[in-house]
Backbone as a printed PyTorch tensor [residue, N CA C, xyz], in Angstrom:
tensor([[[  1.2730, -52.2720, -33.7230],
         [  1.7680, -52.0510, -32.3800],
         [  2.6250, -50.7780, -32.3210]],

        [[  3.5010, -50.6300, -33.2880],
         [  4.4060, -49.4840, -33.3210],
         [  3.6300, -48.1700, -33.5120]],

        [[  2.5900, -48.2060, -34.3490],
         [  1.7880, -47.0130, -34.6170],
         [  1.0380, -46.5850, -33.3600]],

        [[  0.4810, -47.5070, -32.6160],
         [ -0.2660, -47.1500, -31.4180],
         [  0.6410, -46.5430, -30.3470]],

        [[  1.8710, -46.9830, -30.2490],
         [  2.8140, -46.3800, -29.2940],
         [  3.1500, -44.9520, -29.7060]],

        [[  3.3390, -44.7520, -31.0050],
         [  3.6490, -43.4150, -31.5010],
         [  2.4780, -42.4670, -31.2670]],

        [[  1.2830, -42.9290, -31.5580],
         [  0.0940, -42.1130, -31.3260],
         [ -0.0590, -41.8190, -29.8360]],

        [[  0.1480, -42.8000, -29.0050],
         [  0.0710, -42.5940, -27.5570],
         [  1.0980, -41.5970, -27.0680]],

        [[  2.3180, -41.6690, -27.6250],
         [  3.3730, -40.7260, -27.2480],
         [  3.0050, -39.3050, -27.6620]],

        [[  2.4920, -39.1380, -28.8800],
         [  2.1230, -37.8120, -29.3790],
         [  0.9750, -37.2320, -28.5530]],

        [[ -0.0130, -38.0380, -28.2320],
         [ -1.1450, -37.5690, -27.4220],
         [ -0.6720, -37.1640, -26.0240]],

        [[  0.1870, -37.9830, -25.4270],
         [  0.7100, -37.6680, -24.0950],
         [  1.5350, -36.3910, -24.1270]],

        [[  2.3840, -36.2390, -25.1270],
         [  3.1970, -35.0360, -25.2630],
         [  2.3290, -33.8000, -25.4460]],

        [[  1.2730, -33.9240, -26.2340],
         [  0.3470, -32.8110, -26.4250],
         [ -0.3660, -32.4260, -25.1420]],

        [[ -0.7970, -33.4220, -24.3760],
         [ -1.4880, -33.1510, -23.1070],
         [ -0.5530, -32.4830, -22.1020]],

        [[  0.6810, -32.9410, -22.0390],
         [  1.6560, -32.3230, -21.1290],
         [  1.9840, -30.8950, -21.5480]],

        [[  2.0960, -30.6470, -22.8380],
         [  2.3560, -29.2930, -23.3300],
         [  1.2010, -28.3600, -22.9960]],

        [[ -0.0250, -28.8290, -23.1890],
         [ -1.1900, -28.0160, -22.8660],
         [ -1.2500, -27.7150, -21.3700]],

        [[ -0.9390, -28.6980, -20.5460],
         [ -0.9360, -28.4840, -19.0950],
         [  0.1350, -27.4800, -18.6830]],

        [[  1.2970, -27.5410, -19.3250],
         [  2.3750, -26.6010, -19.0050],
         [  1.9880, -25.1730, -19.3890]],

        [[  1.3780, -24.9990, -20.5360],
         [  0.9370, -23.6640, -20.9490],
         [ -0.1610, -23.1370, -20.0290]],

        [[ -1.0610, -24.0090, -19.6250],
         [ -2.1320, -23.6260, -18.7110],
         [ -1.5490, -23.1880, -17.3660]],

        [[ -0.6060, -23.9500, -16.8400],
         [  0.0180, -23.6120, -15.5580],
         [  0.8060, -22.3130, -15.6550]],

        [[  1.5260, -22.1240, -16.7550],
         [  2.3160, -20.8990, -16.9480],
         [  1.4090, -19.6770, -16.9530]],

        [[  0.2770, -19.7680, -17.6420],
         [ -0.6680, -18.6660, -17.7100],
         [ -1.1750, -18.2950, -16.3180]],

        [[ -1.5080, -19.2910, -15.5250],
         [ -1.9910, -19.0170, -14.1690],
         [ -0.8880, -18.4810, -13.2700]],

        [[  0.3420, -18.9170, -13.4640],
         [  1.4690, -18.4180, -12.6740],
         [  1.6730, -16.9250, -12.9510]],

        [[  1.6080, -16.5390, -14.2170],
         [  1.7810, -15.1300, -14.5910],
         [  0.6440, -14.2910, -14.0270]],

        [[ -0.5750, -14.7910, -14.1150],
         [ -1.7120, -14.0430, -13.5640],
         [ -1.6170, -13.9000, -12.0500]],

        [[ -1.1570, -14.9200, -11.3660],
         [ -1.0050, -14.8460,  -9.9120],
         [  0.0500, -13.8120,  -9.5420]],

        [[  1.1460, -13.7650, -10.2920],
         [  2.1990, -12.7840, -10.0320],
         [  1.6830, -11.3620, -10.2550]],

        [[  0.9280, -11.1660, -11.3170],
         [  0.3510,  -9.8620, -11.6030],
         [ -0.6560,  -9.4580, -10.5270]],

        [[ -1.4550, -10.4160, -10.0740],
         [ -2.4250, -10.1370,  -9.0160],
         [ -1.7570,  -9.7330,  -7.7090]],

        [[ -0.6660, -10.4020,  -7.3880],
         [  0.0790, -10.0310,  -6.1790],
         [  0.6280,  -8.6190,  -6.2770]],

        [[  1.1890,  -8.2730,  -7.4180],
         [  1.7320,  -6.9310,  -7.6110],
         [  0.6330,  -5.8810,  -7.4790]],

        [[ -0.5300,  -6.1770,  -8.0430],
         [ -1.6640,  -5.2590,  -7.9550],
         [ -2.0960,  -5.0600,  -6.5030]],

        [[ -2.2310,  -6.1530,  -5.7710],
         [ -2.6700,  -6.0660,  -4.3770],
         [ -1.6370,  -5.3200,  -3.5320]],

        [[ -0.3550,  -5.6100,  -3.7200],
         [  0.6980,  -4.9370,  -2.9410],
         [  0.6780,  -3.4320,  -3.1880]],

        [[  0.5950,  -3.0090,  -4.4410],
         [  0.6000,  -1.5770,  -4.7760],
         [ -0.6690,  -0.8960,  -4.2970]],

        [[ -1.8150,  -1.5170,  -4.5150],
         [ -3.0920,  -0.9230,  -4.1120],
         [ -3.1800,  -0.7700,  -2.6010]],

        [[ -2.8010,  -1.8180,  -1.8790],
         [ -2.8630,  -1.7540,  -0.4180],
         [ -1.8580,  -0.7530,   0.1410]],

        [[ -0.6860,  -0.6940,  -0.4470],
         [  0.3260,   0.2750,   0.0030],
         [ -0.1970,   1.7000,  -0.1620]],

        [[ -0.7340,   2.0070,  -1.3350],
         [ -1.2590,   3.3520,  -1.5800],
         [ -2.4520,   3.6620,  -0.6890]],

        [[ -3.3220,   2.6950,  -0.5180],
         [ -4.5280,   2.9060,   0.2730],
         [ -4.2100,   3.1210,   1.7510]],

        [[ -3.3180,   2.3080,   2.2970],
         [ -3.0200,   2.3840,   3.7310],
         [ -1.9860,   3.4700,   4.0390]],

        [[ -0.8460,   3.4400,   3.3720],
         [  0.2500,   4.3260,   3.7400],
         [  0.1370,   5.7330,   3.1510]],

        [[ -0.4830,   5.8820,   1.9900],
         [ -0.6490,   7.2110,   1.4020],
         [ -1.9590,   7.8360,   1.8630]],

        [[ -3.0570,   7.0750,   1.7850],
         [ -4.3710,   7.6190,   2.1440],
         [ -4.6450,   7.5930,   3.6360]],

        [[ -3.9240,   6.7490,   4.3790],
         [ -4.1020,   6.6940,   5.8220],
         [ -5.3190,   5.9060,   6.2760]],

        [[ -5.8320,   5.0220,   5.4270],
         [ -6.9910,   4.2090,   5.8060],
         [ -6.5350,   2.9330,   6.4910]],

        [[ -7.4960,   2.2010,   7.0450],
         [ -7.1630,   0.9450,   7.7100],
         [ -7.0240,  -0.1710,   6.6710]],

        [[ -6.3200,  -1.2060,   7.0520],
         [ -6.1000,  -2.3450,   6.1770],
         [ -7.4300,  -3.0070,   5.8080]],

        [[ -8.3390,  -3.1230,   6.7650],
         [ -9.6330,  -3.7600,   6.5090],
         [-10.4960,  -2.9620,   5.5370]],

        [[-10.5050,  -1.6340,   5.6600],
         [-11.3260,  -0.8380,   4.7430],
         [-10.7670,  -0.8790,   3.3250]],

        [[ -9.4580,  -0.9720,   3.2040],
         [ -8.8400,  -1.0720,   1.8750],
         [ -9.0780,  -2.4480,   1.2760]],

        [[ -8.9970,  -3.4670,   2.0830],
         [ -9.1870,  -4.8400,   1.5940],
         [-10.5990,  -5.0380,   1.0520]],

        [[-11.5750,  -4.3330,   1.6240],
         [-12.9590,  -4.4560,   1.1750],
         [-13.1430,  -3.9750,  -0.2590]],

        [[-12.2700,  -3.1370,  -0.7600],
         [-12.3880,  -2.6090,  -2.1170],
         [-11.6730,  -3.4530,  -3.1660]],

        [[-10.9530,  -4.4800,  -2.7410],
         [-10.2700,  -5.3540,  -3.6950],
         [-11.2680,  -6.2870,  -4.3680]],

        [[-10.9320,  -6.7920,  -5.5520],
         [-11.8200,  -7.7760,  -6.1970],
         [-12.0020,  -9.0150,  -5.3170]],

        [[-13.1120,  -9.7120,  -5.5030],
         [-13.4360, -10.8810,  -4.6810],
         [-12.3850, -11.9780,  -4.7620]],

        [[-11.7740, -12.1570,  -5.9230],
         [-10.7980, -13.2440,  -6.0640],
         [ -9.4490, -12.9070,  -5.4500]],

        [[ -9.3100, -11.7440,  -4.8280],
         [ -8.0630, -11.3750,  -4.1690],
         [ -7.9980, -11.8900,  -2.7340]],

        [[ -9.0140, -12.6630,  -2.2920],
         [ -9.0020, -13.1780,  -0.9100],
         [ -7.8370, -14.1250,  -0.6630]],

        [[ -7.3420, -14.7810,  -1.6860],
         [ -6.2700, -15.7630,  -1.4950],
         [ -4.9080, -15.1040,  -1.3020]],

        [[ -4.8290, -13.7980,  -1.5320],
         [ -3.5640, -13.0750,  -1.3730],
         [ -3.4620, -12.5730,   0.0600]],

        [[ -2.3810, -12.8990,   0.7270],
         [ -2.1190, -12.4320,   2.0920],
         [ -1.2590, -11.1730,   2.0320]],

        [[ -1.5610, -10.2180,   2.8890],
         [ -0.8430,  -8.9450,   2.8890],
         [ -0.1880,  -8.7390,   4.2400]],

        [[  1.1070,  -8.4080,   4.2080],
         [  1.8400,  -8.0630,   5.4230],
         [  2.2900,  -6.6080,   5.2940]],

        [[  2.0240,  -5.8320,   6.3210],
         [  2.3440,  -4.4080,   6.2820],
         [  3.4360,  -4.0590,   7.2770]],

        [[  4.2540,  -3.0950,   6.9150],
         [  5.1820,  -2.4680,   7.8450],
         [  5.2740,  -0.9940,   7.4630]],

        [[  6.0940,  -0.2200,   8.1580],
         [  6.1400,   1.2250,   7.9060],
         [  6.7840,   1.5810,   6.5730]],

        [[  7.4530,   0.6330,   5.9300],
         [  8.1290,   0.9200,   4.6620],
         [  7.4080,   0.3580,   3.4470]],

        [[  6.2990,  -0.3700,   3.6290],
         [  5.5850,  -0.8880,   2.4760],
         [  4.7050,  -2.0750,   2.7870]],

        [[  4.2950,  -2.7490,   1.7290],
         [  3.4170,  -3.9080,   1.8270],
         [  4.0140,  -5.0710,   1.0400]],

        [[  3.8140,  -6.2730,   1.5640],
         [  4.2210,  -7.4830,   0.8600],
         [  2.9870,  -8.3490,   0.6730]],

        [[  2.7320,  -8.7320,  -0.5720],
         [  1.6060,  -9.6030,  -0.9000],
         [  2.1560, -10.9770,  -1.2420]],

        [[  1.5910, -12.0210,  -0.6260],
         [  2.0550, -13.3880,  -0.8830],
         [  0.8820, -14.2750,  -1.2620]],

        [[  1.1980, -15.3200,  -1.9920],
         [  0.2030, -16.3020,  -2.4080],
         [  0.8770, -17.6680,  -2.3660]],

        [[  0.0800, -18.7020,  -2.3030],
         [  0.5850, -20.0730,  -2.2630],
         [  1.5150, -20.3060,  -1.0780]],

        [[  1.1440, -19.7950,   0.0610],
         [  1.9090, -20.0210,   1.2730],
         [  3.3000, -19.4010,   1.2630]],

        [[  3.4690, -18.3220,   0.5200],
         [  4.7630, -17.6460,   0.4710],
         [  5.6410, -18.0890,  -0.6780]],

        [[  5.1330, -18.9910,  -1.5100],
         [  5.9130, -19.4440,  -2.6680],
         [  6.1770, -18.2880,  -3.6230]],

        [[  5.2020, -17.4240,  -3.7670],
         [  5.3470, -16.2290,  -4.5940],
         [  5.1240, -15.0140,  -3.7000]],

        [[  5.8720, -13.9520,  -3.9330],
         [  5.6860, -12.7260,  -3.1510],
         [  6.0620, -11.5080,  -3.9830]],

        [[  5.3020, -10.4350,  -3.8010],
         [  5.6100,  -9.1600,  -4.4430],
         [  5.5500,  -8.0780,  -3.3810]],

        [[  6.4140,  -7.0810,  -3.4840],
         [  6.4990,  -6.0230,  -2.4920],
         [  6.3410,  -4.6680,  -3.1550]],

        [[  5.6710,  -3.7650,  -2.4660],
         [  5.5420,  -2.3780,  -2.8760],
         [  6.0880,  -1.5260,  -1.7320]],

        [[  7.0080,  -0.6440,  -2.0350],
         [  7.6380,   0.1700,  -0.9880],
         [  7.0680,   1.5860,  -0.9830]],

        [[  7.0950,   2.1880,   0.1880],
         [  6.5480,   3.5310,   0.3860],
         [  7.6760,   4.5400,   0.5310]],

        [[  7.5600,   5.6210,  -0.2170],
         [  8.4830,   6.7550,  -0.1040],
         [  7.6130,   7.9830,   0.1670]],

        [[  7.8950,   8.7470,   1.2290],
         [  7.0230,   9.8730,   1.5690],
         [  6.9370,  10.9410,   0.4720]],

        [[  7.9490,  11.0200,  -0.3700],
         [  7.9440,  12.0250,  -1.4300],
         [  7.2830,  11.5410,  -2.7130]],

        [[  7.3250,  10.2470,  -2.9840],
         [  6.8340,   9.7100,  -4.2530],
         [  5.6440,   8.7680,  -4.1130]],

        [[  5.2980,   8.3430,  -2.9080],
         [  4.2050,   7.4010,  -2.7260],
         [  4.6930,   5.9680,  -2.7930]],

        [[  3.8730,   5.0810,  -3.3160],
         [  4.1990,   3.6650,  -3.3790],
         [  4.6070,   3.2480,  -4.7870]],

        [[  5.5520,   2.3340,  -4.8450],
         [  6.0170,   1.7970,  -6.1260],
         [  6.4700,   0.3630,  -5.9080]],

        [[  6.4450,  -0.4410,  -6.9690],
         [  6.9580,  -1.8090,  -6.8250],
         [  8.3980,  -1.7850,  -6.3410]],

        [[  8.7540,  -2.7280,  -5.4940],
         [ 10.0880,  -2.7330,  -4.9030],
         [ 11.1860,  -2.9200,  -5.9420]],

        [[ 10.8600,  -3.5580,  -7.0570],
         [ 11.8810,  -3.7860,  -8.0790],
         [ 11.9010,  -2.6720,  -9.1390]],

        [[ 11.1040,  -1.6300,  -8.9650],
         [ 11.0830,  -0.5280,  -9.9430],
         [ 12.2990,   0.3750,  -9.7430]],

        [[ 12.9370,   0.7180, -10.8170],
         [ 14.0890,   1.6300, -10.7580],
         [ 13.5850,   3.0660, -10.7420]],

        [[ 14.2090,   3.8850,  -9.9230],
         [ 13.8270,   5.3140,  -9.8780],
         [ 14.8880,   6.1470, -10.5340]]])
């Protein structure tokens, strides 16, 4: 009886650890994808002067889940209903850069 509880505990702990690593990996990829979309859209729209729709057509297919909000100072990309967000700001002299980048 004692051995089966220990084995069950170890198996459960292993499954939870694997799920946590899997979720962490996807969280990091989602954050990176948002940063990519924010920077690409900022450069495409605010530097190149193209429309948001023409720029969006050039993004990878799996970027459809990322929502983009534009204003005159940059772009904000959000995913998961705003749970995660990344911003790229526009400077007329330097172009677009991540909002958290130090100059």
